[in-house]
N, C-alpha and C positions, 0 to 999 in steps of 0.2 A: 370450509372450503366453499367459496362462491362459484356458481356455474361459469364455464368458460364462454366468453362472447363469441358468437358466431362471425363469419367472415363479413357480414353486412355492416359490423360496426368498426371494421378496420379503416385505415387510411385509404382514400381513394384520390391519388394525385392526378392532377392534370398530366398526361403522357403527351408531350409535344412530338408529333409526327412531323419532323421538320427536315427530312432529307430522303434520299432515295431509300425505299423501304425494301426489305428482304424477310421472307418468312422465317427463315432460321434465326435470323438476328432478333425479330420480333418475339419469337419463342424462347430464345436465350434471356432477353430482357425480362420477360414475364416470370420466368424461373428465379431470376435474380431478385425481382420485386418479392416474390413468395419467400425466398430464403431469408430476406430481412424483415419479415413480419408484415409486409404490405399485401392486403387481401383483395384488392380491386384497383380499378383505374378509370380515368375519364379519357376516352379517345379524343384527342384534340388535334386535328390537323392545324399546321402551323406554318408560318412564313419559313420559307426554306424547302418546302416540298417541291419537287421537281414538276415542271409543267406536263409531264406526260402521266403525272398522277394527279389529274385535275379533280376539282371539288365535286363530289358525288358521281364521279366517272365510275365506270364498271371496274376500273383497276383499283381505285380507292376503296370502293365497297368490297372487292374481293379481299383486301387486306383487312377491312373491319370485320368480315365474315370469319376469317381466319383467327383474328384476335379474340373474337367473342368465343368461339369454339374451343380455343386454347384456355380461356379463363373457365369456361364450363367444365372442362376436364379436370381442372385444379380446384374446383369449388370456389372460384373467385367471382367477384361482381363487377359489372361494367356499366358505366354511364355514358351516353352517347352525346356529342356536342353538335349543335345545330347550325353552326355558321362557318364560313371559311373566309375571314378569321373572327372579326368582331368590330362593332356591336351587332347584334343579331338582327335578322329580319330580312336580309337581302340575298341569301345564297349566293355569295361571292360574285353578285352582280347579275345573276341569272334572272332575278325577278324583273329587273329593269329591261334586260336584254330580251325577255319574253314579250314585253309591252312598255314602250317608252313612257306611256301615260302613268306607269306605276313608280315613276322616278320621285324621290324625295321633294316634298314641298314645304314651304315656309313664309314668312312674312319678312319683308323689307320696307324700310322708310326712305322716301325720296323727297329732298328739299325741291320746293316748287316756288318759281318767281311769282309775283302777285298776279292772280286771276289766270294763270296758266293751268292748263290740264296735263297730266301725265301721259307720256307715250308708253302704251302698253304692248309688250312683245306677245307672241302667240303663246296662249296657255296662262297668261296672267290675268288677274281680276283686281279692279279697284275696290277696296273695302272702306276707305274713308279719306277725306281730306280734313285737316284741323291745324290749329295753331298750337305750337308748344308753349311752354311757360314763358318764353322769351319773345313770343309773338311771331316767330317763324312759322312759315306754311309748310306743312308736310302732307304728302300722300302716303297711305299705308297700303302696300300691294301683296297680294298672295300669288304665288306661283312656283314653278319648279326651281329649285336652287342647286348650286354646285355643291354637292356633299358626297363624301365617300365613306368607305369603311376600310379597315385594314385587310389586305389580301394575303394570299396563300404563297405567292412566289416572289422571289427576288427579281429586280431587274438586273439581268447579267448574273454577276457572282455576288451582288449586293455591296452594301447593306440597304441600297434603295429598294423600296418595295412596290409592287403593283398596288394599285388603289381602285377597287371596283366601285361602281355607283351605288349609292344608298337608296333603298326603297322607301315609299310612303307608308309608314306603319298605320297611318289614321285611314288608310283606304282598305276596306275589308276585303275587296278583290285582290289586292296585292298580297295580303295575308294569306288568302286561300291559295295564291300561286306559290307562295313560299312553303306552305304545308305540302303541296304536291311535289314540289321539287326536293324537299328534305325529309319530312316526316314519313310520307307515303313510300318514298324510296327505301328508308331505313326499314320500314315494315316489310317490305318485299324482300329485303337482304337478310335480316336477322329477327323478323317477327316471331319466329318459332321459339325464340329465347326471351321474348318480352315477359316480364314479371317474374322471372326466375333469375337467370344470369345477368340479364339487362334490367337494371332498376328504373331508369329513367332517361330523359332527354334533358339537357343543359341548355337554356337559353340565357344569353350573356348580356346584361345591362342594354336592353333595347333602347335606342335614342331616337327621338323625333326628328333630329336634324343631323343625325349620323355624326360624321366629322365634317363640319362645313368648312369651305374653302375661303369664306369672307366673314368678318366680324359683325356686319350689320344685320344678320339673319336672326330672326326669333322664331321659336317653334309655334307651330299652329297652322291651320287652314281654315277656309271659309266655313268648313263644318264645325269648327270649334265655336265659331260665332254663334250658330244655332244651339250648340250644347250650352253655351254660357247663357243664352236667353232662357233655355229650359231650366237651368240650375237657380238663376238669380233673378229671373222675371224682369229682365231689363235689357235694352239694346246695348251691347257691349262696344259698339263701333265708336262712340264718342270717347272711349277710354284707351283706345289701342295705343296711342302715343306714350302712355304711362309705361309701356314695356321697353322703351328706350330712355325716357326722361323721368328721372327720379325726383325732379323738383316740384311735381305736382303734389298737393297736399294728401291725396288719397293713393298715391302711387304704390305704396306697400300693400294696401288692400286690394288694388286692382290687379296687381302682379299675382298676388295669391289666388284670387278668383281665376284668373286666366290659366295659372298652373292647374287649378283643380279641374277647369273644364277640359283641358288637354288630357289630363290623367283619366277623367271619367270616359272620355271617348276612346282613349287608348285601351281601356279595359275591355270596351266592347269589341273593337276592331282587331286587337292583337292578343291580349292575355287570355281572354275568355275562349276564343277559338283554339288556341294551342292547349289550354287546360282541358277543354272537352275531348280534344282528339286524344290526349294521353289517357284520360279516363276510360274512354271507349277501348283502348288498346291495352289496358292493364298496366300503365306506366305512370311513373311520378312526373310531372312537369317540375324541373329543377333550375337551378341557377339563381339569379337575382336581379332585382330592378336596378335602374341607374343610380338612385339616391341612397345614401346609407340609412335614412330614415324614412324610405317609402313604405311605411307600415301597411297602408291600404292595398297596395299592389300585392303584397304578400299573400293575400286571399287566394290568389290564382295559382300559387305554386303548392303542389302537393307536399312538398318539403321546402318550406320558406328558407330563403338564403341571402347571404351578403358576401362582401368581399373585402379582405384586409390587405390591402396593397398600397404601393407607393409610399411606404413608410408614413401612412397617415396615422398610424398609433404605434408608439415606440415605448420601450421600457424606460422609466425614469424620466419621462418627458410629459408635459401637462396634457398631451394628446391622449393619454391613457385614461383621463377623466373629464376632458374638457373638449367641447366642440362637437358638431353634428357626428363625426366619424366615431366619437366614444360611445354612441347610442346603438351602433349597428348589431352587435351580437345580441343585445336584449331586444332589439327589434324583431330579429327573426325567431328567438327563442319564445317570445311573448306571443307572436302570431302563431307559432305552432301550438302552444297550450291553449290559447283561446279559440282557435278553430278546430280543435280536436284532431290534430295531426300528429304523426309519429316521430317525424325527424325534422331537423333544421340544419342548415349547412353553412360553412364559412370557407371561402376561397382564400387561403391565406399565404403571404410571404412573396407574392408577385411583385416584382419591380422594387425589391428591397435593396437590390445592388449587390454586387460581388463582396461588399464588406459585412453582409449579414453573417452572423455567427451561429453556431448551433444553439448555443445558450439562449439567443435571442429568439430563435425559431421555437424553442421549448416554451419560452415565456409567452410568446403570441398564442401557442395552442392553449396554454393554461389560463390566459386572460380570456379566452372564448370559452373554456369548460366552465370556470366559475360563473359565467353569465348564462349558461345553459345550452351551449352548442353541443350537438351530438352527431354531426357527420362532418368530418375535416377533409378538405380538399387541398393538399399542399400544392402550391404553384412554384415550380413544376419539376416534373422529371423530364429530361431532354433525351430523345432518342439519339440526337446527335449534337456535338458541341463543335463541329467543324467550322472554321472560318467565323463569319459574322454571327453564326448561330449562338455561340457561346454569350454574346453581348446583347441577344434580344430579350428584353424584360427580365435580366438575371436576378437571382441566381438560379442554377440547378440545385435543388435542395435534396436530390436523391442520388442516383448512382454515380453521378459526376461530381459530387460534393467531397470535401476533405473529411466529412464526418460519416460517410457511408458505412464504414466498417463497425461504428457503434450505434447504428440506426435502429436495431432490433429492439432494445429496451424501450426506446421512445415510442416506436410503433405499437408495442404491448401496452404502454401507459395510455396511449391515445385510445386504443381499442377499448380498454376497460373503462375509460371515462365516458366515451360515447355510449357505452352500454348503460352505464350508471345514470346518464341523463335521458334515457329513453324508457318509455312505458313505466314512468315513476309518478309518485305524487309529490309536487313542489310543496314544500312547506314554507309558506309566505302569506303575509298579511297585508302587504302594502302594494298598492297600484299608483302610477304616475299617469296622470292623463296627458295625451298629446294628440295633434291633429294627424290626418292621414299621411301627411308628407312632412311633418315637423315634430320631432320628439325632443323634449326639453331635457338638457344634460346638467343644468346647475343643481336641481333639486336631486336628480340621480346621484351627484358627486358627493352630496351630504349623506345620503344614504350609504353608499359604498363605504365612506369613511367611518360611518357609524355602525357597521355590521348589520345594517337593516337591508334585507333583500327586497326585492320589488319586481313587478312586471309593468309593461307599458299597456294602456288602453286608449282606444280612440272612440270617436263618436259612434261609429257603427258597433262597436263592442257595447257601448253603454245603452244604446237603443235596444239591444237584445238581452240584456242582463235582467236578473231579478234583484230588485233592491228593497231590503226589508230590515228588520231589527237585527238580523244577523250580520248584515254588511251587503256588499256587492257580490253576487253570486253568478258565475260564469264558468262553464265547462269544468266543473268540480272544484273550481277555486272559490274562496270566500275572502273578500278583501274588506278588512276593518277600517281601513283608511285609504283614500283617494287623494293624491297630492295634485294640487293645480298650481302650476308655475305662473308667476306674475306675467310672463310674456306670452303664455299660451292658455288661452281661457276657453272653456267649454260653452255652448249655447246656453242662454239663460235658464230655459226649462230643465236641461240636464243638471245645471249646477243647483237649481232648487231642489230637485230630487235628491241629490247627494247631501245637501245640507239638511234636508228633512230627515233623513236617515242617520244623520250624526256622523258621517264618514268623511265629509269634505274637510280637507286640510289645505289651507293656503300657504304658499311659500312665497314670500317677498325676499327679492335677491339681498343678500348679505346677512340675513336673520337665521343663520344655520343653526344656531343654538336652541332658537325657539322651535324650529322644525324637528331637530333631533329630540327635544324633550316631549313634544306632542306625539310623535310617532312611538317613543318608548313607552308611553302611557297607554296608546291603543292597541299595541301589538304584542305578542309573545316574545319573550326574551330569547336571544340565542343561547345555547347551552355552554357558554363560557363565562368564567368568572374573572378573566383578565383578557384584554383586547388592545388593539393598537390602530391608529388610522391608517396603517399601511395594510391591514388585513382585510381581504375580502372573504365574504362567507356565502356558502350555499348549503341549504338542507334538503334533502329528498328522503322519501320512503319507497323503499322497493324490496319485494321478496321477504317481507317481514322483518327487514332491517331498517334502522333510521341511520342515514349517512350524513356526515358533517364534512364539507369540503372546505379546507381553509388554503388561501393562497396569499403568500406574501408578495405584494405586488411591487415592492421597492427594493432597491439594491443596498439593503442594510438589514441586519438581523432584527427580528421582533420576537416578542414572547407572548404566549396565550397559555391559558389553562382551561382544561375542560371541566365543566360543572359535574358534581357527584351524580352518579346514576345507578339505580338499585341492580340493573342487569350487567353493569360493567362495560368499559370502552374497549374497542379493539382498534389498532391501527392497521390499514390496508396497505399492503405493498402493491401498487397498481401495475408493477411490471411483472410480478410473479404470481399475481392473485392469491397471495398468502397473507394472513392476519396474525397479529400478536397482541397480547393483552396489554392494556395501558392503564395506569393508576390515574384515576380522576382527581382533580385538584392540584396535580403536580405541574410545574411550569413546563410549557413546551417550547423548545427553541425552534423557531423557523428561520432557516438560513435565507440569505438574500435570493428572492425570486423563487422560493421553494413552495411547492404545493404538498400538503398532507391530507390524508383522508381518514376519517374515523367512522366507526359504526358500532351499534349495539342493537339488540333485539328490541323490537317495538313493544312497548308495555301494553 
């Protein structure tokens, strides 16, 4: 019998506080969560909250204190949410209200008549004047822009929503104001529960331009010009028009460089201050960056995270294996491993629509588990489905769903799988190289369909690794092959180090057979004697046991067979934590979309 996972491994859904709150109802819903195997929650004030329970008001924080105390009495865990409502960084408009100079800033392009000079409004700054590819003369101007975030309150009875102004995340003083308005107030409210009941604070897809009210805006400020000069040792002003005009020969390169400069500055002005505050207070910075493959930004999360929303990944559609969104679960789990962290999260099912089924929800969870996710945040459990609340980024996947009565076994399965993916040794010989904000999916697809597990590495990882005859060694992992996709190339010096060590494997698009053959020769075989392209595989060692996770990712049955093993195989019932012996070599039928877990004692 395997040990029972504690409450920290259970599902931690977004709990939408979206109506008039009542302590007795909060307690009732917490009890209902616990009765269905849910051992924690993310307190997420949400649109529909009445205006007399304002963001970070004494009334709101009183309810936060009550909910945290109720969770503590039941041995449950809580994550706090840092914005009202999202993207994070503006404190529901309070940052800008405290100082208009903290308003979001960006770049705009203005067409100029011949020889004319642009008229600059107060607070605007001319960055460059240049000709586009067609010979038109443009000015690029930096200044405050019309940008908002989603707010907490309906206009009247809804569904129209209030839209607070977005803050300038590239201004370190604005970030310090955000911390004072939100993080410091949480510490005063429930700081005595930090590091015990309260695991962390969730920051949600911080965006440099919030939700802009016009399409001409590009992210960045004058400060990013200085960052680009530092990073690339050249004046970026002559290249600013490439942010709008893709007809320049070097537009792709210049856009990548600008994005890198924006990210580099954002790390210092936003992510690092939040990370350091959480470290000092014994909390994890949680949540996720804006992009699905923002691997470099995951370094600032104590629990790297991503979000599986908007039907970006769906069962039996190409999105399960293709496109940037298909990389997100591996992005977070790879960051966790290589940065020596314990957990990585996924916020899943948000805005999948009322048509989402329980079976699809289970598939999405298993899609994450076989890629290494170990903290699951269902989006969402609704405090209220009154009026327009029911249709705000649906569905409710918890108490107001048609499947709530059979939710318990699913919650138990998720708790066991999160436990299994935590504090383990990942059995994996292959890494795929990626940039800090671009992870290749084509080589990954070949690996998935060939039952070859992998993790992602970026430049910063490779600069910190040991590369020798054994392979690439980082954070307890040893990679005997590093795959470089045709479109995502490492710097020449890194490529040469990998080539000299004999671990560099090139993947040219369309040559899947060659990649599959090369990796099979370089890596240990998965303990199966029969496989299928539909089958996803993950192996871990934990507590003296070797675990093999199999997931049939398609809507058709497939067959596999375990390789013989002297210690004997057992199949784990993840909903009951019970195991039964299984004969090696016998065909295993995997039903459509089924996950099965096998284990044996480590030799």
